[in-house]
Every structure is written in structure tokens, then in C-alpha cells.
N, CA, C and O atoms as a CHARMM CRD file, in Angstrom:
* protein
*
  328
    1    1 UNK  N     16.48000-133.86800-113.66400 PROA 1      0.00000
    2    1 UNK  CA    17.81600-133.64000-112.94700 PROA 1      0.00000
    3    1 UNK  C     17.54300-133.36100-111.51100 PROA 1      0.00000
    4    1 UNK  O     16.57100-132.68600-111.17300 PROA 1      0.00000
    5    2 UNK  N     18.45800-133.91100-110.59000 PROA 2      0.00000
    6    2 UNK  CA    18.28100-133.79300-109.19100 PROA 2      0.00000
    7    2 UNK  C     19.47100-133.02300-108.75900 PROA 2      0.00000
    8    2 UNK  O     20.60500-133.35500-109.10500 PROA 2      0.00000
    9    3 UNK  N     19.21300-131.93400-107.96000 PROA 3      0.00000
   10    3 UNK  CA    20.34600-131.17900-107.34700 PROA 3      0.00000
   11    3 UNK  C     20.19500-131.33400-105.83600 PROA 3      0.00000
   12    3 UNK  O     19.10900-131.18900-105.27500 PROA 3      0.00000
   13    4 UNK  N     21.33900-131.63700-105.19300 PROA 4      0.00000
   14    4 UNK  CA    21.39600-131.92000-103.65500 PROA 4      0.00000
   15    4 UNK  C     22.34700-130.96900-103.01300 PROA 4      0.00000
   16    4 UNK  O     23.23000-130.39000-103.64700 PROA 4      0.00000
   17    5 UNK  N     22.13500-130.82400-101.71400 PROA 5      0.00000
   18    5 UNK  CA    22.97600-130.02800-100.88700 PROA 5      0.00000
   19    5 UNK  C     22.93000-130.55900 -99.48600 PROA 5      0.00000
   20    5 UNK  O     21.84900-130.96700 -99.06300 PROA 5      0.00000
   21    6 UNK  N     23.94700-130.59300 -98.75800 PROA 6      0.00000
   22    6 UNK  CA    23.94300-130.87300 -97.29800 PROA 6      0.00000
   23    6 UNK  C     24.50600-129.68300 -96.55600 PROA 6      0.00000
   24    6 UNK  O     25.39700-128.96500 -97.00900 PROA 6      0.00000
   25    7 UNK  N     23.96300-129.53900 -95.46900 PROA 7      0.00000
   26    7 UNK  CA    24.45200-128.35100 -94.58600 PROA 7      0.00000
   27    7 UNK  C     24.20900-128.55600 -93.10600 PROA 7      0.00000
   28    7 UNK  O     23.50500-129.49600 -92.73900 PROA 7      0.00000
   29    8 UNK  N     24.74800-127.73600 -92.25500 PROA 8      0.00000
   30    8 UNK  CA    24.60900-127.89200 -90.79400 PROA 8      0.00000
   31    8 UNK  C     23.86300-126.65400 -90.27700 PROA 8      0.00000
   32    8 UNK  O     24.17000-125.54400 -90.71300 PROA 8      0.00000
   33    9 UNK  N     22.96700-126.79500 -89.43000 PROA 9      0.00000
   34    9 UNK  CA    22.26600-125.64500 -88.81400 PROA 9      0.00000
   35    9 UNK  C     22.73700-125.62300 -87.30100 PROA 9      0.00000
   36    9 UNK  O     22.73300-126.65100 -86.62500 PROA 9      0.00000
   37   10 UNK  N     23.15500-124.36100 -86.79500 PROA 10     0.00000
   38   10 UNK  CA    23.66500-124.19000 -85.53900 PROA 10     0.00000
   39   10 UNK  C     22.97200-123.00700 -84.82400 PROA 10     0.00000
   40   10 UNK  O     22.80300-121.90900 -85.35500 PROA 10     0.00000
   41   11 UNK  N     22.58100-123.33900 -83.55100 PROA 11     0.00000
   42   11 UNK  CA    21.92100-122.24000 -82.75800 PROA 11     0.00000
   43   11 UNK  C     22.92800-121.16000 -82.45200 PROA 11     0.00000
   44   11 UNK  O     24.11200-121.41900 -82.23700 PROA 11     0.00000
   45   12 UNK  N     22.40400-119.88700 -82.43700 PROA 12     0.00000
   46   12 UNK  CA    23.12600-118.71400 -82.17400 PROA 12     0.00000
   47   12 UNK  C     22.74200-118.12400 -80.85900 PROA 12     0.00000
   48   12 UNK  O     21.79700-118.61900 -80.24500 PROA 12     0.00000
   49   13 UNK  N     23.41300-117.08600 -80.36700 PROA 13     0.00000
   50   13 UNK  CA    23.06400-116.37700 -79.20500 PROA 13     0.00000
   51   13 UNK  C     22.12500-115.20900 -79.50700 PROA 13     0.00000
   52   13 UNK  O     21.67300-114.52500 -78.58900 PROA 13     0.00000
   53   14 UNK  N     21.84400-114.98800 -80.72800 PROA 14     0.00000
   54   14 UNK  CA    20.90900-113.86700 -81.05500 PROA 14     0.00000
   55   14 UNK  C     19.49600-114.25600 -81.14700 PROA 14     0.00000
   56   14 UNK  O     19.13200-115.21300 -81.83000 PROA 14     0.00000
   57   15 UNK  N     18.70100-113.52200 -80.46500 PROA 15     0.00000
   58   15 UNK  CA    17.20700-113.85000 -80.63400 PROA 15     0.00000
   59   15 UNK  C     16.67400-113.54100 -81.97400 PROA 15     0.00000
   60   15 UNK  O     17.10600-112.56700 -82.59100 PROA 15     0.00000
   61   16 UNK  N     15.77300-114.30100 -82.45500 PROA 16     0.00000
   62   16 UNK  CA    15.23700-114.06700 -83.79800 PROA 16     0.00000
   63   16 UNK  C     14.37600-112.86500 -84.03400 PROA 16     0.00000
   64   16 UNK  O     14.10000-112.47300 -85.16800 PROA 16     0.00000
   65   17 UNK  N     13.93300-112.25200 -82.86200 PROA 17     0.00000
   66   17 UNK  CA    12.95700-111.14000 -82.84100 PROA 17     0.00000
   67   17 UNK  C     13.83100-109.84000 -83.09000 PROA 17     0.00000
   68   17 UNK  O     13.27300-108.76100 -83.29100 PROA 17     0.00000
   69   18 UNK  N     15.06200-109.94900 -83.07500 PROA 18     0.00000
   70   18 UNK  CA    15.78100-108.61000 -83.15500 PROA 18     0.00000
   71   18 UNK  C     16.76700-108.62500 -84.41000 PROA 18     0.00000
   72   18 UNK  O     17.24900-109.65200 -84.88700 PROA 18     0.00000
   73   19 UNK  N     16.98400-107.38800 -84.84900 PROA 19     0.00000
   74   19 UNK  CA    17.96800-107.21700 -86.00000 PROA 19     0.00000
   75   19 UNK  C     19.33300-107.21400 -85.31000 PROA 19     0.00000
   76   19 UNK  O     19.46700-106.76300 -84.17200 PROA 19     0.00000
   77   20 UNK  N     20.37300-107.73900 -86.03900 PROA 20     0.00000
   78   20 UNK  CA    21.68600-107.87500 -85.55700 PROA 20     0.00000
   79   20 UNK  C     22.72100-107.88600 -86.60800 PROA 20     0.00000
   80   20 UNK  O     22.39900-108.22600 -87.74700 PROA 20     0.00000
   81   21 UNK  N     23.91100-107.55400 -86.34100 PROA 21     0.00000
   82   21 UNK  CA    24.99500-107.61000 -87.31400 PROA 21     0.00000
   83   21 UNK  C     25.49900-109.06500 -87.24300 PROA 21     0.00000
   84   21 UNK  O     25.68800-109.64200 -86.17300 PROA 21     0.00000
   85   22 UNK  N     25.70400-109.62000 -88.45500 PROA 22     0.00000
   86   22 UNK  CA    26.38200-111.05900 -88.40300 PROA 22     0.00000
   87   22 UNK  C     27.48500-111.25600 -87.58600 PROA 22     0.00000
   88   22 UNK  O     27.64400-112.30400 -86.95900 PROA 22     0.00000
   89   23 UNK  N     28.35600-110.20700 -87.54200 PROA 23     0.00000
   90   23 UNK  CA    29.63900-110.34700 -86.75000 PROA 23     0.00000
   91   23 UNK  C     29.36300-110.44800 -85.32500 PROA 23     0.00000
   92   23 UNK  O     30.19700-110.95100 -84.57100 PROA 23     0.00000
   93   24 UNK  N     28.14600-109.96300 -84.86700 PROA 24     0.00000
   94   24 UNK  CA    27.88400-110.00100 -83.42400 PROA 24     0.00000
   95   24 UNK  C     27.13100-111.21000 -83.02400 PROA 24     0.00000
   96   24 UNK  O     26.87700-111.39700 -81.83400 PROA 24     0.00000
   97   25 UNK  N     26.78600-111.98000 -83.87000 PROA 25     0.00000
   98   25 UNK  CA    25.87200-113.14600 -83.57000 PROA 25     0.00000
   99   25 UNK  C     26.74900-114.43000 -83.72500 PROA 25     0.00000
  100   25 UNK  O     26.96700-114.97900 -84.80500 PROA 25     0.00000
  101   26 UNK  N     27.25100-114.86400 -82.44900 PROA 26     0.00000
  102   26 UNK  CA    28.14600-116.06400 -82.39400 PROA 26     0.00000
  103   26 UNK  C     27.24600-117.36700 -82.14800 PROA 26     0.00000
  104   26 UNK  O     26.11300-117.31100 -81.66900 PROA 26     0.00000
  105   27 UNK  N     27.80400-118.38400 -82.48300 PROA 27     0.00000
  106   27 UNK  CA    27.11900-119.72700 -82.14500 PROA 27     0.00000
  107   27 UNK  C     27.14200-119.92600 -80.71500 PROA 27     0.00000
  108   27 UNK  O     28.12800-119.64000 -80.03400 PROA 27     0.00000
  109   28 UNK  N     25.97600-120.45700 -80.20400 PROA 28     0.00000
  110   28 UNK  CA    25.76700-120.76500 -78.78900 PROA 28     0.00000
  111   28 UNK  C     26.63200-121.98000 -78.44400 PROA 28     0.00000
  112   28 UNK  O     26.62800-122.98600 -79.15400 PROA 28     0.00000
  113   29 UNK  N     27.42700-121.85500 -77.25800 PROA 29     0.00000
  114   29 UNK  CA    28.16800-123.06100 -76.87100 PROA 29     0.00000
  115   29 UNK  C     27.13000-124.17200 -76.38800 PROA 29     0.00000
  116   29 UNK  O     26.25500-123.93400 -75.55500 PROA 29     0.00000
  117   30 UNK  N     27.31700-125.40200 -76.99500 PROA 30     0.00000
  118   30 UNK  CA    26.43700-126.52100 -76.66300 PROA 30     0.00000
  119   30 UNK  C     25.06100-126.21000 -77.13100 PROA 30     0.00000
  120   30 UNK  O     24.12400-126.77700 -76.56700 PROA 30     0.00000
  121   31 UNK  N     24.83400-125.37100 -78.10000 PROA 31     0.00000
  122   31 UNK  CA    23.45600-125.02000 -78.63000 PROA 31     0.00000
  123   31 UNK  C     23.06400-126.17000 -79.55700 PROA 31     0.00000
  124   31 UNK  O     23.82700-127.09300 -79.84200 PROA 31     0.00000
  125   32 UNK  N     21.86100-126.04500 -79.98600 PROA 32     0.00000
  126   32 UNK  CA    21.24500-127.07600 -80.90300 PROA 32     0.00000
  127   32 UNK  C     22.07800-127.13400 -82.14700 PROA 32     0.00000
  128   32 UNK  O     22.58600-126.12200 -82.63000 PROA 32     0.00000
  129   33 UNK  N     22.21900-128.37800 -82.67800 PROA 33     0.00000
  130   33 UNK  CA    22.97000-128.48100 -83.94200 PROA 33     0.00000
  131   33 UNK  C     22.13300-129.60800 -84.82300 PROA 33     0.00000
  132   33 UNK  O     21.72700-130.65000 -84.30700 PROA 33     0.00000
  133   34 UNK  N     21.95100-129.31100 -86.05000 PROA 34     0.00000
  134   34 UNK  CA    21.17600-130.22600 -86.89000 PROA 34     0.00000
  135   34 UNK  C     22.00700-130.44600 -88.26700 PROA 34     0.00000
  136   34 UNK  O     22.53900-129.50200 -88.85000 PROA 34     0.00000
  137   35 UNK  N     22.06200-131.68200 -88.69300 PROA 35     0.00000
  138   35 UNK  CA    22.69900-131.97400 -89.97400 PROA 35     0.00000
  139   35 UNK  C     21.53400-132.22600 -90.97600 PROA 35     0.00000
  140   35 UNK  O     20.66600-133.07600 -90.77900 PROA 35     0.00000
  141   36 UNK  N     21.58900-131.42200 -92.05800 PROA 36     0.00000
  142   36 UNK  CA    20.48000-131.43300 -92.94800 PROA 36     0.00000
  143   36 UNK  C     20.86700-131.72000 -94.39000 PROA 36     0.00000
  144   36 UNK  O     21.96900-131.40900 -94.84300 PROA 36     0.00000
  145   37 UNK  N     19.91900-132.32500 -95.09100 PROA 37     0.00000
  146   37 UNK  CA    20.12300-132.50100 -96.55900 PROA 37     0.00000
  147   37 UNK  C     18.86200-132.14300 -97.29300 PROA 37     0.00000
  148   37 UNK  O     17.76600-132.25800 -96.74500 PROA 37     0.00000
  149   38 UNK  N     19.00100-131.71300 -98.51900 PROA 38     0.00000
  150   38 UNK  CA    17.96300-131.30500 -99.27200 PROA 38     0.00000
  151   38 UNK  C     18.21500-131.61400-100.75100 PROA 38     0.00000
  152   38 UNK  O     19.34700-131.56300-101.23100 PROA 38     0.00000
  153   39 UNK  N     17.11000-131.93900-101.46700 PROA 39     0.00000
  154   39 UNK  CA    17.23000-132.20800-102.88600 PROA 39     0.00000
  155   39 UNK  C     16.08500-131.70400-103.65700 PROA 39     0.00000
  156   39 UNK  O     14.93400-131.86600-103.25300 PROA 39     0.00000
  157   40 UNK  N     16.36700-131.09400-104.76600 PROA 40     0.00000
  158   40 UNK  CA    15.36800-130.52800-105.70600 PROA 40     0.00000
  159   40 UNK  C     15.37900-131.31000-107.00600 PROA 40     0.00000
  160   40 UNK  O     16.45400-131.61000-107.52500 PROA 40     0.00000
  161   41 UNK  N     14.19300-131.65700-107.56000 PROA 41     0.00000
  162   41 UNK  CA    14.15800-132.16800-108.79700 PROA 41     0.00000
  163   41 UNK  C     13.74600-131.07300-109.81200 PROA 41     0.00000
  164   41 UNK  O     12.74100-130.39200-109.60600 PROA 41     0.00000
  165   42 UNK  N     14.47200-130.91600-110.83600 PROA 42     0.00000
  166   42 UNK  CA    14.35500-129.77200-111.79100 PROA 42     0.00000
  167   42 UNK  C     13.98900-130.41800-113.14200 PROA 42     0.00000
  168   42 UNK  O     14.68900-131.30800-113.62500 PROA 42     0.00000
  169   43 UNK  N     12.88600-129.95400-113.73400 PROA 43     0.00000
  170   43 UNK  CA    12.55000-130.47500-115.11600 PROA 43     0.00000
  171   43 UNK  C     13.29200-129.68600-116.12000 PROA 43     0.00000
  172   43 UNK  O     13.49400-128.48900-115.91600 PROA 43     0.00000
  173   44 UNK  N     13.72600-130.29000-117.22400 PROA 44     0.00000
  174   44 UNK  CA    14.37000-129.70800-118.32400 PROA 44     0.00000
  175   44 UNK  C     13.43800-128.60500-118.93800 PROA 44     0.00000
  176   44 UNK  O     13.92800-127.57800-119.40800 PROA 44     0.00000
  177   45 UNK  N     12.12800-128.82800-118.92600 PROA 45     0.00000
  178   45 UNK  CA    11.32000-127.94200-119.62700 PROA 45     0.00000
  179   45 UNK  C     11.05500-126.66700-118.81700 PROA 45     0.00000
  180   45 UNK  O     10.57000-125.66500-119.34200 PROA 45     0.00000
  181   46 UNK  N     11.38500-126.73800-117.53700 PROA 46     0.00000
  182   46 UNK  CA    11.28100-125.55200-116.60600 PROA 46     0.00000
  183   46 UNK  C     12.52100-125.40500-115.71300 PROA 46     0.00000
  184   46 UNK  O     12.40900-125.57800-114.50000 PROA 46     0.00000
  185   47 UNK  N     13.72100-125.08400-116.28400 PROA 47     0.00000
  186   47 UNK  CA    14.89700-125.25300-115.62900 PROA 47     0.00000
  187   47 UNK  C     15.00100-124.25000-114.33700 PROA 47     0.00000
  188   47 UNK  O     15.77500-124.47700-113.40700 PROA 47     0.00000
  189   48 UNK  N     14.23500-123.25000-114.38300 PROA 48     0.00000
  190   48 UNK  CA    14.26800-122.31100-113.19800 PROA 48     0.00000
  191   48 UNK  C     13.35500-122.62200-112.04400 PROA 48     0.00000
  192   48 UNK  O     13.37600-121.90800-111.04100 PROA 48     0.00000
  193   49 UNK  N     12.55100-123.66800-112.14600 PROA 49     0.00000
  194   49 UNK  CA    11.62400-124.02900-111.10400 PROA 49     0.00000
  195   49 UNK  C     11.74100-125.47200-110.68200 PROA 49     0.00000
  196   49 UNK  O     11.84200-126.38300-111.50400 PROA 49     0.00000
  197   50 UNK  N     11.72500-125.65500-109.34800 PROA 50     0.00000
  198   50 UNK  CA    11.84000-127.01900-108.85200 PROA 50     0.00000
  199   50 UNK  C     10.49500-127.69600-108.94700 PROA 50     0.00000
  200   50 UNK  O      9.47800-127.10600-108.58300 PROA 50     0.00000
  201   51 UNK  N     10.47000-128.89600-109.41800 PROA 51     0.00000
  202   51 UNK  CA     9.27200-129.68800-109.57700 PROA 51     0.00000
  203   51 UNK  C      8.92600-130.31500-108.21100 PROA 51     0.00000
  204   51 UNK  O      7.75600-130.47100-107.85900 PROA 51     0.00000
  205   52 UNK  N      9.91500-130.64500-107.50200 PROA 52     0.00000
  206   52 UNK  CA     9.70100-131.14600-106.14400 PROA 52     0.00000
  207   52 UNK  C     10.96000-130.84700-105.26000 PROA 52     0.00000
  208   52 UNK  O     12.08200-130.78000-105.76300 PROA 52     0.00000
  209   53 UNK  N     10.73800-130.67900-103.97800 PROA 53     0.00000
  210   53 UNK  CA    11.81400-130.29900-103.05500 PROA 53     0.00000
  211   53 UNK  C     11.61900-131.05400-101.79300 PROA 53     0.00000
  212   53 UNK  O     10.52200-131.05100-101.23500 PROA 53     0.00000
  213   54 UNK  N     12.64900-131.70500-101.31700 PROA 54     0.00000
  214   54 UNK  CA    12.62700-132.48400-100.06700 PROA 54     0.00000
  215   54 UNK  C     13.76800-131.98500 -99.20900 PROA 54     0.00000
  216   54 UNK  O     14.85600-131.69700 -99.70900 PROA 54     0.00000
  217   55 UNK  N     13.50100-131.87700 -97.83500 PROA 55     0.00000
  218   55 UNK  CA    14.52000-131.51200 -96.86500 PROA 55     0.00000
  219   55 UNK  C     14.30100-132.34800 -95.63600 PROA 55     0.00000
  220   55 UNK  O     13.17200-132.56900 -95.20000 PROA 55     0.00000
  221   56 UNK  N     15.41400-132.81600 -95.07800 PROA 56     0.00000
  222   56 UNK  CA    15.36300-133.50800 -93.73500 PROA 56     0.00000
  223   56 UNK  C     16.41900-133.06500 -92.86900 PROA 56     0.00000
  224   56 UNK  O     17.49900-132.77300 -93.38200 PROA 56     0.00000
  225   57 UNK  N     16.25200-132.96900 -91.57200 PROA 57     0.00000
  226   57 UNK  CA    17.30600-132.58300 -90.61300 PROA 57     0.00000
  227   57 UNK  C     17.19400-133.59500 -89.55500 PROA 57     0.00000
  228   57 UNK  O     16.10800-134.08300 -89.24200 PROA 57     0.00000
  229   58 UNK  N     18.40600-133.94300 -88.95400 PROA 58     0.00000
  230   58 UNK  CA    18.49800-134.76400 -87.76200 PROA 58     0.00000
  231   58 UNK  C     19.37200-134.03300 -86.73800 PROA 58     0.00000
  232   58 UNK  O     20.36700-133.38900 -87.07100 PROA 58     0.00000
  233   59 UNK  N     18.95100-134.16400 -85.48200 PROA 59     0.00000
  234   59 UNK  CA    19.73100-133.57200 -84.32700 PROA 59     0.00000
  235   59 UNK  C     21.05800-134.21500 -84.29200 PROA 59     0.00000
  236   59 UNK  O     21.18900-135.40700 -84.56900 PROA 59     0.00000
  237   60 UNK  N     22.06100-133.44400 -83.95400 PROA 60     0.00000
  238   60 UNK  CA    23.48300-133.98400 -83.80700 PROA 60     0.00000
  239   60 UNK  C     23.78000-133.96200 -82.23100 PROA 60     0.00000
  240   60 UNK  O     23.96600-132.91200 -81.61600 PROA 60     0.00000
  241   61 UNK  N     23.80200-135.09800 -81.71000 PROA 61     0.00000
  242   61 UNK  CA    24.06600-135.24200 -80.25300 PROA 61     0.00000
  243   61 UNK  C     25.37600-135.77600 -79.87900 PROA 61     0.00000
  244   61 UNK  O     25.91300-135.44500 -78.82100 PROA 61     0.00000
  245   62 UNK  N     25.94300-136.64100 -80.75800 PROA 62     0.00000
  246   62 UNK  CA    27.26000-137.34000 -80.50100 PROA 62     0.00000
  247   62 UNK  C     28.35300-136.20200 -80.41800 PROA 62     0.00000
  248   62 UNK  O     28.47200-135.35400 -81.30300 PROA 62     0.00000
  249   63 UNK  N     29.13900-136.25000 -79.28600 PROA 63     0.00000
  250   63 UNK  CA    30.16500-135.22500 -79.13800 PROA 63     0.00000
  251   63 UNK  C     31.15900-135.19700 -80.18200 PROA 63     0.00000
  252   63 UNK  O     31.58000-134.09100 -80.52000 PROA 63     0.00000
  253   64 UNK  N     31.62600-136.28700 -80.77900 PROA 64     0.00000
  254   64 UNK  CA    32.64200-136.38700 -81.78700 PROA 64     0.00000
  255   64 UNK  C     32.03300-135.83200 -83.06800 PROA 64     0.00000
  256   64 UNK  O     32.71000-135.05900 -83.74500 PROA 64     0.00000
  257   65 UNK  N     30.95400-136.12900 -83.40200 PROA 65     0.00000
  258   65 UNK  CA    30.20300-135.64700 -84.64400 PROA 65     0.00000
  259   65 UNK  C     30.08100-134.12400 -84.54500 PROA 65     0.00000
  260   65 UNK  O     30.42400-133.39800 -85.47800 PROA 65     0.00000
  261   66 UNK  N     29.55900-133.63200 -83.33700 PROA 66     0.00000
  262   66 UNK  CA    29.41200-132.17600 -83.17600 PROA 66     0.00000
  263   66 UNK  C     30.76000-131.46400 -83.34800 PROA 66     0.00000
  264   66 UNK  O     30.81400-130.40100 -83.96600 PROA 66     0.00000
  265   67 UNK  N     31.83500-132.02700 -82.81700 PROA 67     0.00000
  266   67 UNK  CA    33.12200-131.38700 -82.93400 PROA 67     0.00000
  267   67 UNK  C     33.53200-131.31800 -84.49800 PROA 67     0.00000
  268   67 UNK  O     34.02700-130.31400 -85.01200 PROA 67     0.00000
  269   68 UNK  N     33.27100-132.46300 -85.14800 PROA 68     0.00000
  270   68 UNK  CA    33.67300-132.50100 -86.54700 PROA 68     0.00000
  271   68 UNK  C     32.86100-131.47600 -87.36600 PROA 68     0.00000
  272   68 UNK  O     33.42400-130.78000 -88.21100 PROA 68     0.00000
  273   69 UNK  N     31.59700-131.38500 -87.12900 PROA 69     0.00000
  274   69 UNK  CA    30.73800-130.43600 -87.81400 PROA 69     0.00000
  275   69 UNK  C     31.01000-128.97100 -87.40800 PROA 69     0.00000
  276   69 UNK  O     30.65800-128.04800 -88.14300 PROA 69     0.00000
  277   70 UNK  N     31.61300-128.77200 -86.28300 PROA 70     0.00000
  278   70 UNK  CA    31.94600-127.42900 -85.75500 PROA 70     0.00000
  279   70 UNK  C     33.15400-126.80300 -86.48500 PROA 70     0.00000
  280   70 UNK  O     33.31600-125.58300 -86.50100 PROA 70     0.00000
  281   71 UNK  N     33.99800-127.66500 -87.08700 PROA 71     0.00000
  282   71 UNK  CA    35.15900-127.16100 -87.71200 PROA 71     0.00000
  283   71 UNK  C     34.76300-126.54200 -89.04000 PROA 71     0.00000
  284   71 UNK  O     33.80300-126.98700 -89.66800 PROA 71     0.00000
  285   72 UNK  N     35.52300-125.47300 -89.49600 PROA 72     0.00000
  286   72 UNK  CA    35.23800-124.94500 -90.80000 PROA 72     0.00000
  287   72 UNK  C     35.50600-125.87200 -91.86400 PROA 72     0.00000
  288   72 UNK  O     36.40600-126.70300 -91.73900 PROA 72     0.00000
  289   73 UNK  N     34.72200-125.79000 -93.01600 PROA 73     0.00000
  290   73 UNK  CA    34.98800-126.64500 -94.09800 PROA 73     0.00000
  291   73 UNK  C     36.35600-126.39500 -94.73100 PROA 73     0.00000
  292   73 UNK  O     36.94200-125.32200 -94.58800 PROA 73     0.00000
  293   74 UNK  N     36.85000-127.42100 -95.43500 PROA 74     0.00000
  294   74 UNK  CA    38.17400-127.35000 -96.01900 PROA 74     0.00000
  295   74 UNK  C     38.34000-126.20800 -97.00400 PROA 74     0.00000
  296   74 UNK  O     39.46000-125.71900 -97.15400 PROA 74     0.00000
  297   75 UNK  N     37.23400-125.72500 -97.72700 PROA 75     0.00000
  298   75 UNK  CA    37.32900-124.72800 -98.64100 PROA 75     0.00000
  299   75 UNK  C     37.22800-123.33200 -97.99700 PROA 75     0.00000
  300   75 UNK  O     37.38000-122.31500 -98.67300 PROA 75     0.00000
  301   76 UNK  N     36.97700-123.30500 -96.70800 PROA 76     0.00000
  302   76 UNK  CA    36.84500-121.97200 -96.04200 PROA 76     0.00000
  303   76 UNK  C     38.13700-121.16500 -95.99500 PROA 76     0.00000
  304   76 UNK  O     38.07600-119.93700 -95.91900 PROA 76     0.00000
  305   77 UNK  N     39.30300-121.80600 -96.03700 PROA 77     0.00000
  306   77 UNK  CA    40.51600-121.13000 -95.96400 PROA 77     0.00000
  307   77 UNK  C     40.84900-120.13300 -97.22600 PROA 77     0.00000
  308   77 UNK  O     41.76900-119.31600 -97.23700 PROA 77     0.00000
  309   78 UNK  N     39.95900-120.35700 -98.23200 PROA 78     0.00000
  310   78 UNK  CA    40.01100-119.46500 -99.46900 PROA 78     0.00000
  311   78 UNK  C     39.30100-118.18800 -99.29400 PROA 78     0.00000
  312   78 UNK  O     39.42700-117.28000-100.11700 PROA 78     0.00000
  313   79 UNK  N     38.54200-118.08700 -98.22800 PROA 79     0.00000
  314   79 UNK  CA    37.73600-116.92300 -97.97800 PROA 79     0.00000
  315   79 UNK  C     38.25800-116.18200 -96.70800 PROA 79     0.00000
  316   79 UNK  O     38.25100-116.76600 -95.62500 PROA 79     0.00000
  317   80 UNK  N     38.69300-114.94700 -96.82400 PROA 80     0.00000
  318   80 UNK  CA    39.31800-114.24400 -95.69400 PROA 80     0.00000
  319   80 UNK  C     38.37600-113.94100 -94.59700 PROA 80     0.00000
  320   80 UNK  O     38.83700-113.77600 -93.46800 PROA 80     0.00000
  321   81 UNK  N     37.12600-113.85000 -94.80500 PROA 81     0.00000
  322   81 UNK  CA    36.11300-113.38900 -93.80900 PROA 81     0.00000
  323   81 UNK  C     35.28900-114.55200 -93.22100 PROA 81     0.00000
  324   81 UNK  O     34.24300-114.31700 -92.61600 PROA 81     0.00000
  325   82 UNK  N     35.74700-115.79200 -93.39400 PROA 82     0.00000
  326   82 UNK  CA    35.05400-116.96800 -92.94700 PROA 82     0.00000
  327   82 UNK  C     35.07100-117.04100 -91.46200 PROA 82     0.00000
  328   82 UNK  O     34.52700-117.98200 -90.88400 PROA 82     0.00000
């Protein structure tokens, strides 16, 4: 069985060397953005462990695509703290 996920990585203003509150760490304007996908192959005989895992990310530089990926996902409206 193969499980897949796609996600976006965005650069924030918070340095990774410091602890911070999530609410204080905003996305950096015109920061790095990557579109990523990952898939894991899970064996029926070992359902809790991935037999293989792949992940790839590509830089997002096109202004229209960056704008689209910066918008909250359609399901976010169901969560009050998104």
C-alpha cells in the first residue's frame, strides 16, 4: 500500500536556533517557498513501519503559483485558529 502527501514549505522570520511561540513566527515576505511531495510504501505484514519513503521538493518561483500556494487551503475555514 502506498500513502502520499503533498505540502508547501515556507520560510519564516524566526531563526531556527531560538525557541519561539508559533503565533510570533510569521512567514517571511518573499521568503523561500517549496512545493513538496512524499510517499511511503507500507507492507501489510508491518503496517506501522514504512518499507520505503521518498520525498522531493521544488522551489516555487513563479509569482502566480506563489500566490496560489500562499492562500489557506479550502478546509482551513473549519478550524478557528488557522
